[in-house]
C-alpha positions in Angstrom: -84.2 -36.1 -33.4 -84.8 -38.7 -30.7 -81.4 -40.3 -28.8 -81.2 -43.5 -30.1 -78.9 -46.4 -28.4 -78.1 -48.9 -31.3 -76.9 -52.3 -30.7 -73.1 -51.9 -29.6 -70.8 -54.6 -29.8 -67.9 -53.3 -29.0 -66.9 -55.9 -25.7 -63.3 -54.0 -25.3 -63.0 -53.9 -21.3 -66.0 -55.7 -20.7 -66.1 -58.2 -17.7 -68.0 -61.3 -18.3 -69.4 -64.1 -16.0 -70.5 -68.2 -17.7 -72.6 -70.3 -15.7 -72.3 -73.2 -17.5 -74.8 -76.4 -17.1 -72.2 -80.0 -16.7 -75.2 -81.7 -17.3 -75.5 -82.7 -21.0 -72.1 -81.3 -21.4 -71.9 -83.1 -25.3 -74.0 -79.8 -25.7 -73.3 -77.1 -23.3 -69.4 -77.5 -23.6 -70.1 -76.6 -27.3 -72.0 -73.9 -26.7 -68.9 -72.4 -23.9 -66.9 -72.6 -27.3 -69.5 -70.5 -29.1 -69.5 -68.1 -26.4 -66.0 -67.8 -25.9 -65.6 -67.4 -29.8 -68.2 -64.5 -29.9 -66.4 -62.8 -27.1 -62.9 -63.1 -28.1 -64.3 -62.0 -31.5 -65.5 -58.8 -29.9 -63.1 -57.9 -28.1 -63.5 -59.3 -24.9 -59.9 -60.3 -23.1 -59.9 -64.2 -22.4 -58.8 -63.0 -18.1 -62.0 -60.8 -18.3 -64.6 -63.9 -18.5 -64.6 -66.1 -15.4 -66.7 -69.2 -15.3 -68.6 -71.7 -13.3 -69.7 -75.0 -14.1 -72.8 -76.2 -12.4 -74.6 -79.6 -12.2 -77.7 -78.8 -14.3 -79.9 -75.9 -15.6 -82.2 -75.8 -12.1 -78.8 -74.5 -10.8 -77.6 -71.6 -12.9 -79.5 -69.2 -11.1 -77.6 -69.8 -7.7 -74.2 -68.9 -9.8 -75.3 -66.2 -12.0 -76.6 -64.3 -8.6 -73.5 -64.3 -6.7 -71.5 -63.1 -9.7 -74.5 -60.6 -9.8 -73.6 -59.6 -6.3 -70.0 -59.2 -6.9 -70.5 -56.2 -8.4 -67.5 -57.1 -11.0 -69.2 -58.4 -14.3 -70.7 -56.2 -17.0 -72.7 -59.0 -18.0 -73.7 -62.5 -17.2 -74.4 -65.6 -19.8 -76.0 -68.7 -18.5 -75.8 -71.6 -20.6 -77.9 -75.1 -20.4 -79.8 -77.6 -22.1 -82.5 -79.1 -21.0 -84.0 -81.4 -23.8 -87.7 -82.6 -23.4 -88.5 -86.0 -22.2 -91.7 -88.8 -21.7 -92.4 -86.6 -18.5 -93.0 -82.9 -17.8 -90.0 -82.1 -16.4 -88.2 -80.3 -18.6 -90.8 -77.8 -18.0 -90.0 -77.2 -14.7 -86.5 -77.0 -15.0 -87.0 -74.8 -17.9 -89.3 -72.1 -15.9 -87.6 -71.7 -13.5 -84.0 -71.4 -14.9 -86.5 -68.6 -17.1 -87.8 -67.2 -14.4 -84.9 -67.1 -12.2 -82.2 -65.3 -14.6 -85.0 -62.7 -15.5 -85.1 -61.8 -11.8 -81.8 -61.8 -11.4 -81.2 -59.2 -14.1 -84.1 -57.1 -13.1 -83.2 -57.3 -9.2 -79.7 -56.6 -9.4 -79.6 -54.7 -12.8 -76.7 -56.8 -14.1 -77.7 -58.2 -17.8 -77.9 -61.6 -16.9 -78.7 -63.6 -20.5 -80.8 -66.7 -21.0 -79.0 -68.7 -23.1 -80.8 -72.4 -22.2 -81.8 -74.2 -25.4 -85.0 -76.9 -24.8 -85.3 -78.7 -27.8 -87.4 -81.2 -28.1 -84.4 -84.4 -28.9 -80.7 -84.5 -29.4 -80.6 -83.7 -33.1 -82.0 -80.3 -32.4 -79.3 -79.7 -29.5 -76.6 -80.5 -31.8 -78.2 -78.4 -33.9 -78.2 -75.6 -31.8 -74.5 -76.4 -30.5 -73.3 -76.4 -33.9 -70.3 -73.7 -35.2 -70.3 -70.7 -36.0 -72.5 -67.5 -35.4 -75.8 -70.0 -35.2 -74.3 -71.5 -32.0 -76.9 -70.2 -29.2 -74.0 -70.0 -26.8 -72.8 -67.4 -29.1 -75.7 -65.6 -29.3 -75.9 -65.5 -26.1 -72.7 -63.9 -25.8 -73.1 -61.5 -28.8 -76.6 -60.6 -26.5 -74.6 -59.9 -23.2 -72.1 -57.7 -25.0 -75.0 -55.7 -26.2 -76.4 -55.6 -22.9 -73.8 -54.4 -20.9 -73.1 -51.2 -23.3 -75.9 -50.3 -22.9 -76.6 -50.9 -19.7 -73.8 -48.5 -19.2 -75.4 -45.8 -22.1 -78.5 -45.9 -20.4 -76.8 -45.1 -16.8 -74.6 -42.3 -18.3 -78.3 -40.5 -18.5 -78.5 -40.6 -14.4 
């Protein structure tokens, strides 16, 4: 019978860092609230959560890397919102943020979660930052818990 690691949503004992973009704060504050709700509902203590605000989504990787380098966190959530505008600027920000966040996970071995939404307009952004389980911050937090627990289980295989 194969060894199977199912999704584990027990956040008890996990330490989570959250980097949040101040740009589009009307959206990111709602996403942060969703993330905190999910963490609390799944057993992560408030004292085990550290939050850093950064100017924009481009800067998320700086804070996330510093969090990862401390070795004190089981997962790092990166929360931001980049709304498509009249130029291609959003594509540059989105690509660099995604690349940087993926590199942190790969290079430092700490699950670093891409919780940056990339809607075409403000209405789509609001819809993704609503209340409950469809909030993208909530979803990012669940992903963080699952990946932190998977990381621990995989480390036991060594």
